C-alpha positions in Angstrom: 90.7 91.8 134.7 91.1 95.5 133.9 94.2 96.8 135.6 94.7 93.6 137.6 97.2 90.7 137.3 97.7 88.8 134.1 94.7 86.9 132.9 95.4 83.3 133.5 93.8 82.3 130.2 96.3 84.5 128.3 98.8 82.3 126.5 100.2 81.6 123.1 97.7 78.8 122.6 94.9 81.3 122.7 96.6 84.1 120.8 96.4 82.4 117.4 92.9 80.7 117.1 93.1 80.8 113.3 96.1 78.5 113.2 95.9 74.8 113.4 96.4 73.1 116.8 100.0 72.0 117.4 100.6 68.7 115.7 102.0 65.7 117.7 105.0 65.5 115.3 105.8 69.2 115.4 109.1 68.8 117.3 110.2 65.9 115.1 109.5 67.9 111.9 111.3 70.9 113.4 114.3 68.7 114.4 114.6 67.3 110.9 114.4 70.7 109.2 116.7 72.4 111.7 119.3 69.7 111.2 119.0 70.2 107.5 119.5 73.9 107.8 122.5 73.6 110.0 124.2 71.6 107.2 123.5 74.1 104.4 126.4 75.7 102.6 125.6 79.3 101.4 125.7 79.5 97.7 125.1 75.8 97.2 121.4 75.5 97.7 119.4 74.1 94.7 116.1 75.8 93.9 114.1 72.6 94.7 115.9 72.3 98.0 115.1 76.0 98.8 111.4 75.4 98.0 111.2 72.3 100.3 112.9 74.2 103.2 110.7 77.3 102.8 107.5 75.3 102.7 108.5 73.1 105.6 109.4 76.2 107.7 106.1 77.9 106.7 104.1 74.9 107.8 105.8 74.8 111.2 105.2 78.5 111.7 101.5 78.2 111.0 100.6 76.1 114.0 99.6 77.2 117.5 103.0 77.2 119.1 103.7 76.9 122.8 106.6 78.7 124.5 109.0 75.9 123.8 108.0 75.6 120.1 108.2 79.4 119.7 111.8 79.4 120.9 112.7 76.5 118.6 111.1 78.4 115.6 112.9 81.6 116.5 116.2 79.6 116.4 115.4 78.1 113.1 114.6 81.5 111.6 117.9 82.9 112.9 119.8 80.0 111.3 118.0 80.6 108.0 119.1 84.3 107.9 122.7 83.6 106.4 121.1 81.8 103.5 118.5 84.5 102.7 119.9 85.2 99.3 119.4 81.6 98.2 116.0 81.0 99.8 114.1 82.9 97.2 110.6 81.7 98.1 111.1 83.6 101.4 111.0 87.4 100.7 113.8 89.2 102.5 112.9 92.3 104.5 114.9 94.3 107.1 113.0 96.4 109.5 114.4 98.9 112.0 112.6 99.3 115.4 112.6 102.7 117.1 110.6 104.2 119.9 110.8 105.5 123.4 110.5 102.1 125.2 112.2 98.7 125.0 111.6 96.9 121.7 114.4 94.3 121.7 111.9 91.6 122.8 110.3 91.8 119.3 113.4 90.9 117.2 113.4 87.1 117.5 109.6 86.8 117.4 109.5 88.9 114.2 111.9 86.5 112.5 109.6 83.6 113.4 106.4 85.5 112.5 107.8 86.2 109.0 108.2 82.5 108.2 104.4 82.1 108.6 103.8 84.6 105.8 106.6 83.6 103.4 109.0 86.3 104.7 112.5 86.3 106.1 112.4 89.3 108.4 115.6 90.7 109.9 115.1 93.3 112.7 117.4 95.7 114.4 116.6 98.0 117.3 117.7 101.5 117.6 119.3 102.6 120.9 116.8 102.9 123.7 114.6 106.1 123.6 116.4 107.5 120.6 113.3 108.5 118.7 113.5 112.2 119.7 117.2 112.6 118.6 116.5 110.6 115.4 113.6 112.9 114.6 115.6 116.1 115.2 118.2 115.3 112.6 120.6 113.1 114.5 122.7 110.3 113.0 121.4 107.2 111.4 120.8 105.1 114.5 120.6 101.9 112.5 124.2 102.1 111.1 125.1 101.8 107.5 123.2 98.7 106.6 120.2 99.0 104.3 116.8 99.2 106.0 113.6 98.6 104.1 111.3 100.1 106.7 111.4 101.8 110.1 108.7 100.8 112.5 108.0 103.7 114.9 106.4 102.5 118.2 105.7 105.3 120.7 103.5 105.8 123.8 102.2 109.0 125.3 105.6 109.5 127.0 107.1 110.6 123.7 104.9 113.6 123.5 104.2 116.8 125.5 100.7 116.2 126.8 98.0 118.9 127.3 99.0 121.1 130.2 95.5 121.6 131.6 92.1 119.8 131.7 89.1 121.2 130.0 91.2 123.6 128.0 90.7 122.9 124.2 93.5 125.3 123.2 96.0 123.5 125.3 94.9 120.2 123.8 95.0 121.5 120.3 98.6 122.7 120.8 99.6 119.3 122.2 98.0 117.4 119.3 99.7 119.8 116.8 103.1 119.2 118.5 102.6 115.4 118.4 101.7 115.6 114.7 104.8 117.6 114.0 107.0 115.2 115.9 105.5 112.2 113.9 106.2 114.1 110.6 109.8 114.7 111.7 110.5 111.1 112.6 109.0 109.9 109.4 111.1 112.4 107.4 114.2 111.2 109.3 113.4 107.6 108.4 113.2 108.5 104.7 116.2 110.9 104.6 118.6 109.1 106.9 117.8 105.5 105.9 115.8 105.7 102.6 113.3 103.5 104.3 109.6 103.5 104.5 108.2 104.7 107.9 105.6 102.5 109.6 104.0 104.4 112.4 102.1 102.5 115.1 98.9 103.9 116.6 99.2 104.3 120.4 97.5 102.1 123.0 96.9 103.6 126.4 99.3 102.8 129.3 96.8 104.0 131.9 93.2 103.1 132.6 90.4 105.5 131.7 89.1 107.3 134.8 85.5 107.5 133.5 83.4 107.7 130.4 83.4 111.5 130.4 87.2 111.4 129.6 86.5 111.2 125.8 84.4 114.4 126.1 86.9 116.3 128.3 89.7 118.2 126.7 93.1 117.4 128.0 92.5 113.9 129.3 95.0 111.2 128.2 92.4 109.0 126.5 91.1 111.9 124.4 94.6 113.1 123.6 95.5 109.6 122.3 92.3 109.4 120.3 93.3 112.6 118.5 96.9 111.6 118.1 95.9 108.3 116.6 93.6 110.2 114.1 96.6 112.3 113.1 98.5 109.0 112.5 95.5 107.8 110.3 95.5 111.1 108.4 99.2 110.9 107.8 98.8 107.4 106.3 95.9 108.7 104.1 98.2 111.4 102.8 101.0 108.9 102.1 103.4 110.3 104.7 103.8 106.8 106.3 102.2 103.4 106.6 100.0 103.0 109.6 100.2 100.0 112.0 97.1 99.8 114.2 98.7 98.7 117.4 96.0 100.4 119.4 93.4 98.4 117.6 95.2 95.1 118.5 95.4 96.3 122.2 91.6 97.1 122.1 90.8 93.6 120.9 92.8 92.0 123.7 91.6 94.5 126.4 93.7 96.9 128.5 94.3 94.4 131.3 95.7 91.8 128.9 97.7 94.3 126.9 99.6 96.3 129.4 101.7 95.0 132.3 102.4 97.9 134.7 105.0 95.9 136.7 107.1 95.1 133.5 106.6 98.6 132.3 108.2 100.1 135.4 110.9 97.4 135.6 111.9 97.1 131.9 110.0 99.8 130.1 108.1 97.3 127.9 105.2 98.9 126.1 103.1 95.6 126.3 103.2 92.2 127.9 106.3 90.2 127.0 104.0 87.2 126.4 102.3 89.1 123.6 105.5 89.4 121.5 104.6 86.6 119.1 101.2 88.2 118.4 102.6 91.7 118.1 105.3 90.4 115.7 102.7 88.6 113.6 100.6 91.9 113.5 103.7 93.8 112.1 104.5 90.9 109.7 101.0 91.4 108.2 102.0 95.0 107.3 105.3 93.8 105.8 103.4 91.1 103.8 101.2 93.8 102.4 104.2 96.0 101.5 106.0 93.1 99.7 103.0 91.7 97.8 102.6 88.7 100.1 99.0 89.4 101.1 96.3 87.2 99.6 94.1 88.4 96.7 91.4 85.8 96.3 88.9 84.1 98.7 87.8 80.6 97.7 84.6 79.5 99.4 82.9 76.2 100.1 79.1 76.4 99.9 77.2 74.0 102.1 77.4 75.0 105.8 79.8 77.7 104.9 77.7 80.3 102.9 74.4 78.8 104.2 73.2 76.2 106.6 72.3 72.9 105.2 73.1 70.9 102.0 71.5 72.3 98.9 71.5 69.0 97.1 69.6 67.3 99.9 67.6 70.1 101.5 66.7 72.2 98.5 66.2 76.0 98.5 63.4 75.9 101.0 65.5 73.8 103.5 68.5 76.1 103.7 69.1 78.0 106.9 69.9 81.5 105.8 68.4 84.7 107.3 64.9 83.9 108.3 65.2 85.6 111.6 67.2 82.7 113.1 70.6 83.3 114.9 72.4 80.8 112.7 70.7 82.0 109.5 71.6 85.6 110.3 75.2 84.6 111.0 75.5 83.2 107.4 74.0 86.5 106.0 76.6 88.4 108.1 79.4 86.3 106.7 78.2 87.0 103.1 78.1 90.7 103.9 81.7 90.4 105.1 82.6 88.6 101.8 81.1 91.4 99.8 83.1 94.0 101.9 86.3 92.1 101.0 85.2 92.1 97.3 84.8 95.9 97.5 88.4 96.1 98.7 89.6 94.3 95.6 89.5 90.6 96.8 88.3 88.3 94.1 85.7 85.7 95.2 85.6 82.1 93.9 83.6 79.0 94.7 84.9 75.5 95.2 82.2 73.0 96.2 81.6 69.3 95.9 78.2 69.6 94.2 76.4 69.4 91.0 77.0 72.7 89.2 73.4 73.6 88.3 72.1 72.7 91.8 74.9 74.7 93.5 74.0 77.8 91.6 70.3 77.8 92.6 70.7 79.7 95.9 72.7 82.4 94.1 69.9 82.8 91.6 66.7 82.4 93.6 67.1 82.4 97.4 65.7 85.7 98.6 68.1 86.0 101.6 71.3 85.5 99.5 73.5 88.6 99.4 76.1 87.0 97.2 75.0 86.5 93.6 76.5 84.8 90.6 77.9 88.0 89.2 80.0 88.4 92.4 81.8 85.0 91.8 84.7 85.1 89.4 85.2 81.4 89.1 82.5 78.8 90.0 83.9 75.3 90.5 81.1 72.9 91.6 81.8 69.3 90.7 82.8 66.0 92.4 86.5 66.3 91.9 88.9 66.8 94.9 89.0 70.4 96.2 92.8 70.7 95.9 92.6 70.1 92.1 89.7 72.5 91.8 91.6 75.2 93.8 94.6 74.8 91.5 92.3 75.2 88.5 90.8 78.4 90.1 94.3 79.8 90.5 95.0 79.1 86.9 91.8 80.7 85.7 92.5 83.8 87.7 96.2 83.8 86.6 97.2 84.0 90.3 99.8 82.0 92.2 98.6 79.6 94.9 100.2 81.9 97.5 97.5 84.5 96.7 94.5 82.2 97.6 92.6 81.8 100.9 90.4 78.8 101.3 87.4 78.8 103.7 85.5 75.6 104.5 83.6 74.5 107.5 84.8 70.9 107.1 88.1 70.3 109.0 88.9 67.3 106.8 88.7 69.3 103.6 90.8 72.1 105.2 93.5 69.6 106.2 93.6 68.0 102.7 94.1 71.4 101.0 96.8 72.3 103.5 98.6 69.1 102.8 98.2 69.1 99.0 98.6 72.9 98.5 100.8 74.2 101.3 101.1 77.7 99.8 97.3 78.3 100.0 96.2 80.0 103.2 93.6 77.9 105.1 92.5 79.6 108.3 91.1 77.4 111.0 87.6 78.9 111.0 85.8 76.1 112.8 82.2 75.4 112.0 80.2 78.3 113.5 79.6 81.0 110.8 79.3 83.6 113.6 83.1 83.5 114.0 84.2 83.2 110.3 84.7 87.0 109.8 86.7 87.6 113.0 88.9 84.6 112.5 89.7 85.6 108.9 90.4 89.2 109.9 92.6 88.0 112.8 94.6 85.8 110.4 95.5 89.0 108.5 95.6 87.2 105.2 93.9 90.2 103.4 96.0 93.0 105.1 96.4 95.9 102.7 97.7 99.4 102.5 95.6 102.5 101.9 93.3 101.5 99.1 93.6 103.2 95.7 91.5 103.0 92.5 93.5 100.0 91.1 93.0 98.1 94.4 89.2 98.8 94.3 89.0 97.5 90.8 91.1 94.4 91.2 88.2 92.0 91.8 86.5 93.1 88.6 89.8 92.7 86.8 90.3 89.1 87.9 86.6 88.3 87.2 87.4 89.5 83.7 90.3 87.2 83.5 88.0 84.2 84.0 85.7 85.5 81.2 88.7 85.9 78.9 89.7 82.3 79.6 86.2 81.2 78.5 86.5 83.4 75.3 89.9 82.0 74.5 88.5 78.5 74.6 85.8 79.4 72.1 88.2 81.2 69.7 90.5 78.8 67.9 93.0 81.3 66.5 95.0 83.2 69.2 95.5 86.3 67.1 91.7 86.4 66.5 91.2 86.1 70.2 93.6 89.0 71.0 91.9 91.1 68.4 88.5 90.3 69.8 89.5 91.7 73.2 89.6 95.3 71.9 92.6 96.2 74.1 93.7 99.8 74.8 96.8 100.9 76.6 97.2 104.2 78.4 100.8 105.2 78.6 102.2 108.1 80.7 105.1 109.3 82.7 105.4 108.7 86.5 103.3 111.2 88.5 102.6 112.1 92.1 99.1 110.7 92.0 100.3 107.2 91.1 103.7 107.3 92.8 102.6 104.9 95.7 101.1 102.4 93.2 104.3 102.5 91.1 106.4 101.8 94.2 104.1 99.0 95.2 104.5 97.3 91.8 108.3 97.8 91.8 108.7 96.3 95.3 106.4 93.3 95.0 106.9 92.1 91.3 109.2 89.2 91.1 108.3 87.0 88.1 107.9 89.3 85.1 110.6 91.6 86.3 113.9 91.8 84.3 116.2 93.2 87.1 114.1 93.1 90.3 115.6 96.4 91.4 113.6 97.9 94.3 113.0 101.6 94.6 111.3 103.6 97.3 108.8 106.4 96.6 111.6 108.9 97.1 113.7 107.1 94.5 110.7 107.2 92.1 110.1 110.9 92.7 113.7 111.7 91.9 113.4 109.8 88.6 110.0 111.3 88.0 111.6 114.8 88.2 114.6 114.0 86.1 112.8 114.5 82.7 116.0 114.9 80.7 118.0 111.9 81.9 115.3 109.3 82.7 112.3 108.0 80.8 109.7 106.7 83.3 106.6 105.1 82.0 103.5 103.7 83.7 101.1 101.7 81.6 97.4 100.8 82.1 95.4 98.3 80.0 91.7 97.8 79.4 89.7 95.6 77.2 86.2 94.5 76.4 85.8 92.8 79.8 87.0 95.7 81.9 90.1 97.6 83.1 93.3 95.9 84.5 94.6 99.1 86.1 98.4 99.7 86.1 100.1 96.7 84.5 103.6 97.8 83.6 106.5 100.0 84.7 109.5 100.9 82.6 112.5 103.0 83.6 115.2 103.9 81.0 118.3 105.9 81.5 118.7 108.1 78.5 122.1 109.2 77.1 122.6 111.2 73.8 123.5 108.1 71.8 122.7 105.2 74.1 119.7 104.3 76.3 119.9 101.7 79.1 116.8 99.8 80.3 117.1 99.9 84.0 113.7 98.4 85.0 111.0 96.6 83.1 108.2 94.8 84.9 104.7 93.7 84.1 101.8 92.3 85.9 101.3 88.6 85.4 97.6 89.3 84.9 98.2 90.3 81.3 100.7 87.6 80.1 100.8 86.8 76.4 98.6 89.8 75.4 101.3 91.7 73.5 102.0 94.3 76.2 105.8 94.0 76.0 105.6 94.1 72.2 103.5 97.3 72.3 105.8 99.0 74.9 108.9 98.1 73.0 107.5 99.4 69.7 106.8 102.7 71.4 110.2 102.8 73.2 112.2 102.2 70.0 110.1 104.7 68.2 111.0 107.4 70.8 114.7 106.3 70.7 114.8 106.6 66.9 113.2 110.1 67.0 115.9 111.1 69.5 118.7 109.9 67.3 119.7 107.1 69.7 122.1 104.5 68.1 121.8 101.7 70.7 119.3 100.5 73.3 120.9 98.3 76.0 118.7 95.8 77.8 119.7 94.1 81.0 118.4 90.8 82.5 119.4 89.8 86.1 118.5 86.2 86.6 116.8 85.2 89.9 115.0 82.1 91.1 111.6 83.8 90.4 112.1 85.5 87.0 113.1 82.7 84.7 109.9 83.3 82.7 111.6 86.4 81.2 114.9 84.9 80.5 114.3 85.1 76.7 112.6 88.5 76.9 115.2 90.5 74.9 116.0 87.9 72.3 112.3 87.4 71.7 111.8 91.1 71.1 114.7 91.5 68.6 117.7 92.2 70.9 121.0 90.5 70.3 123.3 89.4 73.2 126.4 91.5 73.7 129.6 89.5 73.2 132.4 89.2 75.7 130.3 89.6 78.9 132.2 88.9 82.1 129.6 89.4 84.8 127.7 86.1 85.4 125.1 87.9 87.5 123.6 89.7 84.6 123.1 89.4 80.9 123.2 92.4 78.5 121.5 92.7 75.1 121.6 95.4 72.4 119.2 96.7 69.8 119.8 99.3 67.1 116.6 101.4 66.6 117.5 102.0 62.9 117.4 98.2 62.3 114.4 97.4 64.5 111.3 95.9 62.9 108.0 96.7 64.7 106.6 93.8 66.6 103.1 92.4 66.1 100.5 94.0 68.5 96.8 94.1 68.8 96.8 96.9 71.4 95.9 100.5 70.6 97.9 103.1 72.5 
């Protein structure tokens, strides 16, 4: 009911329809895990134990929790926090909350929401209504601890509204003032905390008087529309990340979103009951920032992409389009899949079918929007789907955590959840009309403002699958590399690619020698220090297409000694000779500059063991007498360096 009492149907059970229903043994599983966490000793957690704990917590969090279960999960997340440094599968993230209303109710739900997405989120609230003083150059309201992002949650009370109705000049002044305030608070977040600002769009806290409000200058609804567009434009410019809280409120409806009694009593900007959902919505943004969003959509075929069973019904018997409600729903779902693909999501097929028969609709059905060339990996056989999904991940060179599996069959969904707990499996049901909305609500493909690399990612992963096929045909690996016709584009950091560079630095974990994290401001400072810092970005292309940006290297340059601070590469281009090519060029530059030594540093983590032998493999020798067990140093003399084998033209 608009503006009335709370809708009786609103509850946590209905807030997360894409999650599996609460299992009968949830409390028992929580109790076992919680007891295990209580006995943990910081610093004495084996990697395999950490993996088990993180997977178990993630499975608990991805069910439709009731109020009691929500509180239990929040307690578990709180008890995991002291062990964050040893629970590497859970990515740590600390977010500050600031606004002009009460936000403390979000702190514990955020911790619980993070577990569902492989995150360990710690949240801290700034003092009440401190947004204005923070924006105007006040002290760091979050104290001295490091903050990764500042979430700015405001309502219209934070701004000076238009002074008169039907006066466009007054409205323009008010919108300009709001935009300036947002810019100031974002700048304060960066300058005072070195954190990335996340600015929420603004839902209404008052009902619309009438439809003409959107056409009348000075009304609250029109003012908020324009301020929200300023928030969108700021995100497009790269001033901040946008969090579409107004969009979430619109989905729920004004009456379900806003509680006027609680607002006047406790200054809460939304219903307290919605905290788990709001927290999940923010955790989607954090997942996108930290590389935890999914990158591939794996689809079943029969009764998922079309109605019917191709092996039994044949092409003519499929329900697809044909002016029927069900058939049109399948076409709409395929259109949604193509939209995801345009955003860089790679599409794969996993079906229990005979391969040739399964491909027939893609080749000859007139209503099919998806065609074979849209599918990166086509797995149609009679093996179990969990094994086929694992094979798809290997072909795409993606981790299981990057995959989303969609299947109309609840039994198949449950088997994949059990066998591959890192794969996201939304509870999409069996009606294709709801597939798009449930996948979107799950937030598995949340992304930041798209750039050229994002848009080309699907084609890049499709090329990966083709390269795997070529490698199988070519017996000699050197001949295979040579046949790829690889070309590397190497350049300094620049403003155009600054956001993408920051994205790579902050989400790369495996092929990352030091896993140091730098903000866009940190990158800009290094970018501008041309004398003291070498900053490279590398792109790779081959006969099958472009990979986009695949490596970042930062080197501190002294007159006689250079120190490699950061070296990371995309796992999409493993074993291609990228590191050999980059090292050849780096040593060549050092030799020309008269450098006597290049120092390489490796900081071991639970995720980067794959590069433990990086420096020895590239001709560096360990430095004797090291005392710091947390890092290992290696040295190379440019004058003695022998160029490494490479098949990449720079």
